C-alpha positions in Angstrom: 111.1 -5.1 109.8 113.0 -3.8 106.7 115.9 -6.1 107.3 114.0 -9.2 107.2 113.7 -11.4 104.4 110.8 -10.4 102.2 108.6 -12.2 99.6 106.6 -11.7 96.7 103.0 -12.9 95.6 101.8 -12.7 92.4 98.5 -13.2 91.2 96.0 -12.2 88.8 94.4 -8.7 88.8 90.8 -9.9 88.8 88.5 -12.8 88.9 88.6 -13.3 85.5 92.1 -15.1 85.7 91.7 -17.8 87.9 95.3 -19.4 89.0 96.7 -19.8 92.2 99.1 -17.1 93.3 103.1 -17.6 92.8 105.1 -16.9 96.1 108.7 -16.3 95.4 111.6 -15.4 97.6 112.8 -15.1 100.0 114.6 -11.7 99.2 116.2 -8.8 100.5 113.6 -6.2 100.4 115.1 -3.8 97.7 115.3 -7.1 95.5 112.2 -8.0 96.0 110.7 -4.4 95.4 112.9 -4.3 91.9 111.7 -8.0 90.8 108.2 -7.2 91.7 108.3 -3.9 89.6 109.8 -5.7 86.9 107.1 -8.3 86.6 104.4 -6.0 87.0 105.3 -3.3 84.5 105.5 -6.0 81.8 102.3 -7.8 82.7 98.8 -7.3 84.2 99.5 -8.9 87.5 99.2 -8.1 91.1 102.4 -8.1 93.3 102.2 -7.9 97.3 105.8 -7.7 98.6 105.8 -8.4 102.6 108.4 -9.0 105.1 108.7 -13.0 106.0 108.9 -13.5 109.6 111.3 -15.9 110.9 109.3 -17.4 114.0 111.1 -19.9 116.3 107.9 -20.9 118.1 104.1 -20.9 118.4 104.2 -18.0 120.9 106.4 -15.8 118.6 103.7 -16.4 115.7 101.0 -16.0 118.3 102.8 -12.4 119.2 103.2 -11.4 115.4 99.4 -12.1 114.9 98.3 -9.9 117.8 100.8 -7.2 116.5 99.3 -7.3 113.0 95.7 -7.4 114.6 96.7 -4.2 116.6 98.4 -2.2 113.3 95.0 -3.5 111.5 92.7 -1.8 113.8 95.0 1.2 114.4 95.2 1.9 110.7 91.6 1.3 110.5 90.9 4.1 113.2 93.3 6.4 111.1 91.7 5.9 108.1 88.0 6.6 109.7 89.4 9.6 111.2 90.8 11.2 107.7 87.5 10.9 106.3 86.7 14.0 108.2 89.5 15.6 106.0 89.0 14.0 102.7 90.3 11.2 100.8 92.9 9.8 103.0 94.4 7.3 99.9 95.0 10.6 97.9 97.0 12.5 100.4 99.1 9.2 101.0 99.5 8.8 97.4 101.1 12.5 97.2 103.2 12.2 100.0 104.7 8.9 98.6 105.4 10.6 95.1 107.1 13.8 96.8 109.1 11.2 99.2 110.5 9.5 96.2 111.3 12.7 94.3 113.0 14.1 97.2 114.9 11.0 97.5 115.9 10.9 93.9 114.2 7.7 93.0 113.7 7.6 89.4 109.9 7.1 88.0 108.8 3.7 87.0 110.3 0.5 87.8 113.5 -0.5 89.2 115.9 -2.5 86.9 115.7 -6.2 88.2 118.6 -7.3 90.3 121.2 -9.5 88.6 121.7 -13.2 89.5 124.9 -12.7 91.5 123.1 -10.0 93.4 120.3 -12.2 94.4 122.6 -15.2 95.2 124.6 -12.6 97.6 121.2 -11.7 99.1 120.3 -15.3 99.7 123.4 -15.8 101.2 122.9 -12.9 103.8 119.1 -14.0 104.5 120.7 -17.5 105.2 123.1 -16.1 107.8 120.5 -13.9 109.1 117.7 -16.8 109.6 120.4 -19.2 110.9 121.7 -16.6 113.7 118.5 -15.8 115.1 117.8 -16.8 118.5 121.5 -17.3 119.0 
């Protein structure tokens, strides 16, 4: 999934602001993460970064939906089981922070990629999408 194109959905953090979410992309994953972090660091917004699945048929889409449902039920079961041992979210946050520190990732938002980097990423995504299924 990391090699797929990714999209970013920006939206309001709460119901007080009422506007339609803005969907941007596709981007390569590192570019999507950096752009999302850069935007939400400056404004009170929600950003969701997710892979864009280039399905070529209704059956492929149904397969992706089935896989997402299975993953969601597995996640729900893991969360339910984790309640026996405390707050699962706190553990995940600690693990993610430790992994970021071990990987040498700086704290705070990543710098937004330059336009040239994004355009090069668009070209790679276009190539990926046109070669899929060939």
